[in-house]
Backbone as numpy.savetxt, mean C-alpha at the origin, in Angstrom:
# Nx Ny Nz CAx CAy CAz Cx Cy Cz
7.55 -15.71 -15.96 6.59 -14.68 -16.37 5.30 -14.81 -15.57
4.86 -13.71 -14.96 3.64 -13.73 -14.17 2.44 -13.48 -15.07
1.37 -14.22 -14.84 0.15 -14.06 -15.62 -0.95 -13.36 -14.81
-0.99 -13.59 -13.51 -2.04 -13.03 -12.69 -1.62 -11.74 -12.01
-0.35 -11.39 -12.04 0.13 -10.11 -11.55 0.83 -9.41 -12.71
0.30 -8.26 -13.12 0.86 -7.52 -14.23 1.55 -6.26 -13.72
2.69 -5.95 -14.33 3.44 -4.74 -13.99 3.57 -3.89 -15.24
3.08 -2.65 -15.16 3.13 -1.75 -16.30 3.72 -0.42 -15.87
4.35 0.27 -16.81 4.87 1.61 -16.56 4.37 2.54 -17.65
3.82 3.71 -17.22 3.33 4.67 -18.19 3.64 6.07 -17.68
4.42 6.84 -18.45 4.77 8.21 -18.08 5.34 8.31 -16.67
6.21 7.35 -16.33 6.87 7.41 -15.04 6.05 6.89 -13.88
4.88 6.30 -14.15 4.03 5.78 -13.09 3.95 4.26 -13.21
4.19 3.59 -12.09 4.11 2.13 -12.08 2.69 1.70 -11.73
2.22 0.68 -12.42 0.88 0.14 -12.17 1.00 -1.36 -11.97
0.53 -1.84 -10.82 0.53 -3.27 -10.52 -0.93 -3.74 -10.47
-1.28 -4.72 -11.29 -2.66 -5.16 -11.42 -2.78 -6.65 -11.11
-3.77 -6.98 -10.28 -4.14 -8.39 -10.10 -5.05 -8.74 -11.27
-4.55 -9.51 -12.23 -5.18 -9.67 -13.53 -6.16 -10.85 -13.54
-7.30 -10.67 -12.90 -8.33 -11.70 -12.92 -9.70 -11.02 -13.04
-9.99 -10.33 -14.15 -11.23 -9.56 -14.26 -12.49 -10.39 -14.14
-12.43 -11.65 -14.54 -13.62 -12.50 -14.46 -14.08 -12.65 -13.01
-13.11 -12.64 -12.08 -13.42 -12.83 -10.67 -13.21 -11.54 -9.89
-13.40 -10.41 -10.56 -13.23 -9.10 -9.93 -11.84 -8.97 -9.28
-10.86 -9.52 -9.98 -9.47 -9.38 -9.57 -9.15 -10.01 -8.21
-9.91 -11.04 -7.82 -9.63 -11.71 -6.55 -8.32 -12.50 -6.64
-7.68 -12.68 -5.47 -6.46 -13.47 -5.41 -6.80 -14.95 -5.54
-5.87 -15.71 -6.04 -5.98 -17.16 -6.09 -4.74 -17.76 -5.44
-4.73 -19.08 -5.21 -3.51 -19.68 -4.68 -2.30 -19.40 -5.56
-2.51 -19.32 -6.87 -1.40 -19.05 -7.77 -0.84 -17.65 -7.55
-1.74 -16.70 -7.28 -1.32 -15.32 -7.08 -0.42 -15.18 -5.86
-0.69 -15.89 -4.80 0.01 -15.70 -3.54 0.97 -16.84 -3.22
1.33 -17.62 -4.19 2.13 -18.80 -3.88 3.58 -18.47 -3.54
4.08 -17.31 -3.92 5.49 -17.03 -3.80 5.89 -16.39 -2.47
5.23 -15.31 -2.08 5.76 -14.49 -1.00 4.67 -13.68 -0.33
4.71 -13.61 1.02 3.83 -12.76 1.81 4.70 -11.95 2.75
4.51 -10.62 2.74 5.27 -9.73 3.61 4.31 -9.05 4.59
4.71 -8.96 5.84 3.92 -8.28 6.87 4.80 -7.27 7.57
4.37 -6.00 7.59 5.25 -4.92 8.04 5.23 -4.68 9.54
4.11 -5.02 10.23 4.06 -4.78 11.67 2.93 -5.58 12.30
2.76 -5.42 13.63 1.92 -6.35 14.37 0.49 -5.89 14.57
0.02 -4.84 13.89 -1.38 -4.46 14.02 -2.27 -5.52 13.37
-3.45 -5.74 13.95 -4.28 -6.87 13.54 -4.68 -6.81 12.07
-4.76 -5.58 11.51 -5.16 -5.48 10.11 -3.99 -5.67 9.16
-2.83 -6.01 9.69 -1.65 -6.24 8.86 -1.02 -7.61 9.08
-1.37 -8.31 10.14 -0.60 -9.50 10.50 -1.38 -10.81 10.45
-2.60 -10.79 9.89 -3.41 -12.01 9.90 -3.07 -12.91 8.71
-1.81 -13.28 8.60 -1.38 -14.07 7.45 -2.00 -15.47 7.47
-2.43 -15.92 8.65 -3.03 -17.26 8.72 -4.36 -17.32 7.99
-4.96 -16.17 7.70 -6.22 -16.15 6.97 -6.04 -16.43 5.49
-4.80 -16.29 5.01 -4.49 -16.62 3.61 -4.19 -18.12 3.57
-5.22 -18.91 3.46 -5.07 -20.36 3.59 -4.75 -21.05 2.27
-5.15 -20.45 1.16 -4.94 -21.09 -0.14 -3.62 -20.64 -0.73
-2.55 -21.24 -0.26 -1.22 -20.90 -0.75 -0.40 -22.17 -0.79
0.64 -22.14 -1.59 1.51 -23.30 -1.69 2.27 -23.54 -0.40
2.66 -24.77 -0.17 3.37 -25.10 1.06 4.73 -24.43 1.14
5.31 -24.06 -0.01 6.62 -23.41 0.00 6.52 -21.89 -0.07
5.32 -21.34 0.14 5.16 -19.89 0.15 5.97 -19.29 1.29
6.79 -18.32 1.00 7.65 -17.70 2.00 6.90 -16.57 2.70
6.89 -16.59 4.02 6.27 -15.54 4.82 7.36 -14.82 5.60
7.45 -13.51 5.42 8.42 -12.71 6.16 7.65 -11.62 6.89
7.66 -11.66 8.21 7.01 -10.62 9.01 8.09 -9.77 9.67
7.64 -8.72 10.38 8.58 -7.87 11.09 9.43 -8.67 12.08
8.89 -9.79 12.58 9.64 -10.59 13.54 10.87 -11.22 12.91
10.70 -11.79 11.73 11.84 -12.38 11.02 12.75 -11.30 10.43
12.17 -10.14 10.11 12.92 -9.10 9.41 13.83 -8.29 10.33
13.61 -8.41 11.66 14.46 -7.69 12.61 15.04 -8.68 13.61
16.33 -8.54 13.88 17.00 -9.42 14.84 17.81 -8.55 15.79
17.33 -8.46 17.04 17.96 -7.60 18.04 18.16 -6.18 17.51
17.10 -5.67 16.85 17.13 -4.29 16.38 17.81 -4.08 15.05
18.39 -5.12 14.47 19.06 -4.99 13.18 18.19 -5.58 12.07
18.15 -4.88 10.95 17.32 -5.31 9.83 18.03 -6.37 9.00
17.27 -7.34 8.55 17.84 -8.49 7.86 17.48 -8.47 6.37
18.19 -9.28 5.62 17.94 -9.43 4.18 17.73 -10.90 3.86
16.93 -11.17 2.85 16.59 -12.54 2.46 16.74 -12.67 0.95
17.60 -13.57 0.53 17.78 -13.82 -0.89 17.02 -15.09 -1.25
15.89 -14.92 -1.96 15.03 -16.06 -2.30 15.28 -16.57 -3.72
16.31 -16.06 -4.35 16.62 -16.50 -5.70 15.91 -15.66 -6.74
14.58 -15.71 -6.76 13.81 -14.95 -7.74 13.61 -13.51 -7.29
13.88 -13.23 -6.00 13.71 -11.89 -5.45 14.56 -11.76 -4.19
15.08 -10.57 -3.95 15.80 -10.29 -2.71 14.97 -9.32 -1.88
14.78 -9.64 -0.61 13.97 -8.84 0.29 14.85 -8.26 1.38
14.87 -6.95 1.52 15.64 -6.28 2.56 14.70 -5.48 3.46
14.81 -5.67 4.76 14.02 -4.89 5.70 14.70 -3.55 5.95
13.88 -2.49 6.10 14.39 -1.16 6.38 13.55 -0.53 7.49
14.02 0.60 8.01 13.33 1.27 9.10 11.92 1.69 8.70
11.00 1.59 9.67 9.63 2.10 9.48 9.04 2.34 10.86
7.97 3.08 10.89 7.32 3.42 12.16 7.63 4.85 12.53
8.28 5.02 13.67 8.78 6.33 14.09 7.67 7.35 14.32
6.52 6.88 14.80 5.44 7.79 15.19 4.64 7.15 16.33
3.74 7.89 16.98 3.04 7.35 18.15 2.24 6.07 17.87
1.84 5.86 16.64 1.03 4.69 16.31 1.86 3.48 15.92
3.12 3.68 15.58 3.95 2.60 15.07 5.37 2.72 15.63
5.74 1.78 16.47 7.08 1.78 17.06 8.12 1.37 16.02
9.21 2.11 15.97 10.27 1.78 15.02 10.94 0.45 15.37
10.71 -0.02 16.62 11.27 -1.30 17.06 10.40 -2.48 16.65
9.18 -2.20 16.16 8.27 -3.28 15.82 7.66 -3.12 14.44
8.27 -2.27 13.61 7.77 -2.05 12.25 8.93 -2.09 11.27
8.64 -2.52 10.06 9.64 -2.50 9.00 9.00 -2.06 7.69
9.81 -1.52 6.82 9.47 -1.39 5.42 10.31 -2.41 4.66
10.18 -2.44 3.34 10.94 -3.42 2.57 11.49 -2.80 1.29
12.67 -3.25 0.90 13.19 -2.99 -0.44 13.25 -4.33 -1.15
12.59 -4.41 -2.30 12.56 -5.63 -3.10 13.45 -5.43 -4.32
14.32 -6.38 -4.56 15.14 -6.37 -5.78 14.70 -7.55 -6.63
14.08 -7.26 -7.77 13.57 -8.31 -8.65 14.70 -8.96 -9.42
14.39 -10.06 -10.06 15.43 -10.83 -10.76 16.05 -10.06 -11.91
15.34 -9.05 -12.44 15.89 -8.25 -13.53 16.60 -7.00 -13.02
16.77 -6.89 -11.69 17.49 -5.77 -11.12 16.63 -4.59 -10.71
15.35 -4.58 -11.06 14.45 -3.50 -10.67 14.31 -3.49 -9.15
14.40 -2.31 -8.54 14.28 -2.18 -7.09 13.01 -1.42 -6.72
12.32 -1.91 -5.70 11.05 -1.34 -5.27 11.08 -1.13 -3.75
10.86 0.09 -3.32 10.78 0.41 -1.90 9.32 0.48 -1.47
8.97 -0.22 -0.38 7.63 -0.20 0.19 7.76 0.35 1.61
7.16 1.50 1.86 7.43 2.21 3.11 6.86 1.51 4.34
5.74 0.79 4.18 5.03 0.34 5.37 4.38 1.54 6.04
3.70 1.31 7.18 3.09 2.42 7.91 4.18 3.15 8.68
4.50 4.36 8.26 5.66 5.03 8.83 5.56 6.53 8.71
6.36 7.22 9.51 6.67 8.62 9.30 8.12 8.67 8.82
8.68 9.86 8.74 10.05 10.01 8.26 11.02 9.29 9.20
11.96 8.55 8.65 12.98 7.87 9.44 14.37 8.39 9.05
15.33 8.20 9.94 16.70 8.64 9.67 17.29 7.89 8.47
16.91 6.63 8.31 17.49 5.81 7.25 17.11 6.29 5.85
15.98 6.97 5.74 15.50 7.37 4.41 16.54 8.17 3.64
17.24 9.06 4.33 18.23 9.91 3.66 19.38 9.10 3.07
19.63 7.91 3.63 20.72 7.08 3.11 20.30 6.26 1.89
18.99 6.15 1.67 18.50 5.32 0.57 18.72 5.97 -0.79
19.05 7.26 -0.79 19.33 7.93 -2.06 20.50 7.26 -2.78
21.42 6.69 -2.01 22.58 6.02 -2.61 22.22 4.70 -3.28
21.00 4.22 -3.04 20.56 2.95 -3.64 20.03 3.16 -5.06
19.73 4.41 -5.42 19.20 4.71 -6.76 18.00 3.81 -7.07
17.03 3.82 -6.20 15.87 2.95 -6.32 15.03 3.31 -7.55
14.41 2.29 -8.13 13.57 2.52 -9.30 12.18 3.01 -8.92
11.56 2.37 -7.91 10.20 2.73 -7.53 10.11 2.83 -6.01
9.30 3.77 -5.54 9.06 3.91 -4.10 7.57 4.11 -3.86
7.00 3.29 -2.98 5.60 3.38 -2.61 5.50 3.92 -1.19
4.75 5.00 -0.98 4.62 5.63 0.32 3.18 5.51 0.81
2.98 4.84 1.94 1.66 4.72 2.53 1.34 6.02 3.27
0.25 6.69 2.91 -0.06 7.97 3.54 -1.56 8.12 3.74
-1.96 8.34 5.00 -3.35 8.64 5.28 -3.50 9.87 6.16
-2.38 10.41 6.66 -2.43 11.64 7.43 -2.92 11.48 8.85
-3.20 10.25 9.28 -3.67 10.03 10.64 -2.79 9.03 11.38
-2.63 7.85 10.79 -1.83 6.83 11.44 -0.40 6.77 10.89
-0.18 7.40 9.77 1.17 7.52 9.23 1.28 8.87 8.52
2.22 9.03 7.63 2.48 10.33 7.01 1.30 10.86 6.20
1.20 12.19 6.13 0.24 12.80 5.21 0.93 13.04 3.87
0.22 13.61 2.93 0.75 13.74 1.57 1.95 14.68 1.54
1.94 15.74 2.39 3.08 16.66 2.40 4.34 15.97 2.90
4.19 15.17 3.95 5.35 14.44 4.46 5.81 13.39 3.46
4.85 12.79 2.75 5.22 11.80 1.72 6.08 12.45 0.63
5.73 13.69 0.27 6.53 14.41 -0.73 7.95 14.64 -0.21
8.05 15.02 1.07 9.39 15.24 1.65 10.19 13.94 1.71
9.52 12.84 2.05 10.20 11.53 2.09 10.66 11.13 0.69
9.80 11.37 -0.30 10.18 11.05 -1.68 11.39 11.86 -2.10
11.46 13.11 -1.63 12.61 13.95 -1.97 13.88 13.45 -1.29
13.75 12.87 -0.11 14.90 12.29 0.59 15.44 11.07 -0.15
14.52 10.18 -0.55 14.92 8.90 -1.14 15.30 9.05 -2.61
14.59 9.94 -3.31 14.89 10.24 -4.71 14.87 9.00 -5.61
13.84 8.19 -5.46 13.64 7.08 -6.40 13.29 7.65 -7.77
13.50 6.86 -8.80 13.16 7.32 -10.15 11.67 7.60 -10.28
10.85 6.79 -9.60 9.40 6.95 -9.65 8.86 6.79 -8.24
8.10 7.77 -7.76 7.53 7.72 -6.42 6.01 7.69 -6.53
5.38 6.80 -5.77 3.94 6.60 -5.85 3.34 6.75 -4.46
2.35 7.63 -4.31 1.64 7.78 -3.05 0.52 6.75 -2.97
0.44 6.03 -1.87 -0.63 5.05 -1.65 -1.67 5.68 -0.75
-2.81 6.06 -1.32 -3.85 6.76 -0.56 -4.98 5.84 -0.13
-4.74 4.53 -0.13 -5.82 3.59 0.14 -6.39 3.75 1.55
-5.52 4.03 2.54 -6.00 4.20 3.91 -6.90 5.43 4.01
-6.51 6.52 3.34 -7.31 7.73 3.37 -8.68 7.50 2.74
-8.72 6.81 1.59 -9.99 6.53 0.92 -10.86 5.60 1.77
-10.22 4.63 2.43 -10.97 3.73 3.30 -11.67 4.52 4.41
-10.93 5.45 5.05 -11.53 6.26 6.11 -12.67 7.12 5.58
-12.53 7.63 4.36 -13.59 8.44 3.75 -14.84 7.59 3.51
-14.65 6.33 3.11 -15.78 5.45 2.86 -16.50 5.10 4.16
-15.74 4.91 5.23 -16.34 4.64 6.54 -17.14 5.85 7.01
-16.57 7.05 6.82 -17.27 8.28 7.20 -18.54 8.45 6.37
-18.48 8.14 5.07 -19.66 8.25 4.21 -20.77 7.34 4.70
-20.40 6.13 5.10 -21.40 5.19 5.61 -22.09 5.75 6.85
-21.32 6.42 7.72 -21.90 7.01 8.93 -22.89 8.11 8.61
-22.76 8.75 7.43 -23.69 9.78 7.00 -24.77 9.23 6.06
-24.95 7.90 6.06 -25.98 7.24 5.26 -25.74 7.40 3.76
-24.49 7.52 3.36 -24.14 7.65 1.96 -23.50 6.37 1.44
-23.75 6.07 0.19 -23.06 4.99 -0.47 -21.76 5.52 -1.08
-20.81 4.64 -1.33 -19.53 5.08 -1.91 -18.96 3.97 -2.79
-18.15 4.41 -3.74 -17.51 3.46 -4.66 -16.11 3.97 -4.99
-15.12 3.15 -4.76 -13.74 3.49 -5.06 -13.54 3.47 -6.58
-13.08 4.59 -7.12 -12.82 4.69 -8.56 -11.35 5.01 -8.76
-10.63 4.08 -9.30 -9.18 4.23 -9.43 -8.76 4.82 -10.78
-9.67 4.90 -11.72 -9.30 5.22 -13.09 -8.70 6.62 -13.23
-9.17 7.58 -12.41 -8.66 8.95 -12.53 -7.15 9.02 -12.36
-6.62 8.15 -11.52 -5.17 8.18 -11.29 -4.41 7.95 -12.59
-4.93 7.08 -13.42 -4.23 6.73 -14.66 -4.58 7.67 -15.81
-5.50 8.60 -15.56 -5.82 9.62 -16.55 -5.27 10.98 -16.13
-4.36 10.97 -15.19 -3.85 12.21 -14.60 -3.21 13.13 -15.63
-2.62 12.57 -16.69 -1.94 13.40 -17.68 -2.83 13.69 -18.90
-4.12 13.30 -18.82 -5.05 13.59 -19.90 -5.42 15.08 -19.86
-5.19 15.78 -20.96 -5.36 17.23 -20.97 -6.79 17.65 -20.63
-7.78 16.97 -21.17 -9.17 17.33 -20.91 -9.53 17.07 -19.45
-9.07 15.94 -18.91 -9.34 15.63 -17.51 -8.67 16.65 -16.60
-7.39 16.97 -16.89 -6.67 17.94 -16.08 -7.38 19.30 -16.09
-7.77 19.75 -17.25 -8.44 21.05 -17.37 -9.74 21.07 -16.56
-10.50 19.99 -16.65 -11.75 19.89 -15.91 -11.50 19.96 -14.41
-10.54 19.17 -13.91 -10.29 19.10 -12.47 -9.62 20.36 -11.95
-8.80 21.00 -12.77 -8.20 22.27 -12.35 -9.27 23.34 -12.17
-10.36 23.19 -12.89 -11.49 24.10 -12.70 -12.12 23.95 -11.33
-11.91 22.80 -10.69 -12.42 22.56 -9.35 -11.35 22.72 -8.28
-10.18 23.26 -8.68 -9.17 23.59 -7.67 -7.91 22.76 -7.69
-7.84 21.74 -8.55 -6.61 20.95 -8.63 -5.47 21.82 -9.16
-4.33 21.85 -8.45 -3.21 22.68 -8.86 -2.36 21.94 -9.89
-1.62 22.71 -10.66 -0.82 22.13 -11.74 0.29 21.21 -11.22
0.76 21.44 -9.99 1.82 20.60 -9.44 1.28 19.49 -8.55
-0.04 19.26 -8.60 -0.66 18.20 -7.82 -1.05 17.03 -8.73
-1.13 15.85 -8.14 -1.51 14.67 -8.90 -2.68 13.98 -8.21
-3.36 13.13 -8.93 -4.51 12.40 -8.40 -4.04 11.01 -7.99
-4.25 10.66 -6.73 -3.82 9.33 -6.29 -4.99 8.37 -6.08
-6.22 8.88 -6.10 -7.37 8.00 -5.94 -8.65 8.79 -6.09
-9.74 8.11 -6.40 -11.03 8.76 -6.57 -12.13 8.02 -5.84
-13.16 8.76 -5.44 -14.26 8.16 -4.69 -15.57 8.78 -5.14
-16.53 7.93 -5.51 -17.87 8.40 -5.85 -18.76 8.29 -4.62
-19.50 9.36 -4.31 -20.38 9.40 -3.15 -21.80 9.72 -3.61
-22.78 9.15 -2.94 -24.16 9.47 -3.28 -25.14 8.64 -2.45
-26.41 8.86 -2.70 -27.45 8.12 -2.00 -27.78 6.85 -2.78
-27.76 5.73 -2.12 -28.02 4.45 -2.77 -29.49 4.31 -3.13
-29.76 3.82 -4.34 -31.15 3.60 -4.76 -31.79 2.46 -3.97
-30.96 1.69 -3.27 -31.48 0.58 -2.46 -31.70 0.97 -1.01
-31.57 2.26 -0.71 -31.78 2.70 0.66 -30.48 2.87 1.41
-30.52 2.64 2.70 -29.35 2.84 3.54 -28.24 1.85 3.19
-26.99 2.25 3.39 -25.88 1.33 3.14 -25.97 0.08 4.00
-25.36 -0.98 3.53 -25.37 -2.23 4.26 -24.50 -2.12 5.51
-25.11 -2.35 6.67 -24.36 -2.30 7.92 -24.45 -3.62 8.68
-24.87 -4.66 8.01 -24.96 -5.96 8.67 -23.56 -6.49 8.91
-23.20 -6.76 10.16 -21.84 -7.24 10.43 -21.62 -8.64 9.88
-20.40 -8.92 9.49 -20.06 -10.25 9.02 -20.03 -11.23 10.19
-20.29 -12.48 9.90 -20.19 -13.51 10.92 -18.75 -13.62 11.39
-18.55 -13.66 12.69 -17.21 -13.77 13.25 -16.69 -15.19 13.09
-15.55 -15.30 12.46 -14.94 -16.62 12.24 -13.48 -16.55 12.68
-13.28 -16.43 13.98 -11.91 -16.31 14.48 -11.48 -14.87 14.56
-10.18 -14.63 14.59 -9.63 -13.28 14.68 -10.27 -12.51 15.83
-10.31 -13.16 17.02 -10.96 -12.58 18.18 -10.13 -11.43 18.72
-10.80 -10.33 19.07 -10.15 -9.18 19.67 -10.48 -9.14 21.15
-9.45 -9.07 22.00 -9.64 -8.99 23.45 -9.20 -7.61 23.91
-10.12 -6.88 24.54 -9.81 -5.54 25.04 -9.31 -5.65 26.48
-8.19 -5.05 26.76 -7.61 -5.04 28.10 -7.58 -3.61 28.59
-8.27 -3.32 29.68 -8.31 -1.96 30.23 -7.41 -1.84 31.46
């Protein structure tokens, strides 16, 4: 039984929570002791060495281990089975160097994680897996947009499909900073999506009845002045530009 990672289901929506409110839900060695997955070789996805507080038996599976001469591999860890699947297939992500994952939990629940990807040929075959949950990464720039995510969800036909809009919100926050605006990620609206009063209010601002809320962002002028733009001290993770 996990104490620091909670899994909840409400009205067909899966919610995964890092349950450490006292520490603003930060990870601990206990949280990450079991498994780390890395989908591709971009610097913002592959710095697993920065996760230093983990058990010595923590399993790390990256795209390198997950693909062998172009074939996707599977790993049975006892408490979970990890299967690599196709991902990438767009100018930003090579299908030869990217993977998604299907996780089969000890109770038989299956979870598909798309990774950074566009539509792949393999997606149409996943319908035969009768997956329980599917997570689609979508920002509309480096991977699929929300319309393509809907089409991918229709191909895979998992029981529950969840759009991950974190990349899109991140880009919006960066843009807000450039306009001297403060921003705050507000996730609560996603879980109030079926609240009648909330729906009625948002539909008044243009939300359609067949649309859902995947994330929220508060924007405004900070009472403390301009947003913080002081760069963090560099501690490794050096980037070398080659022209």
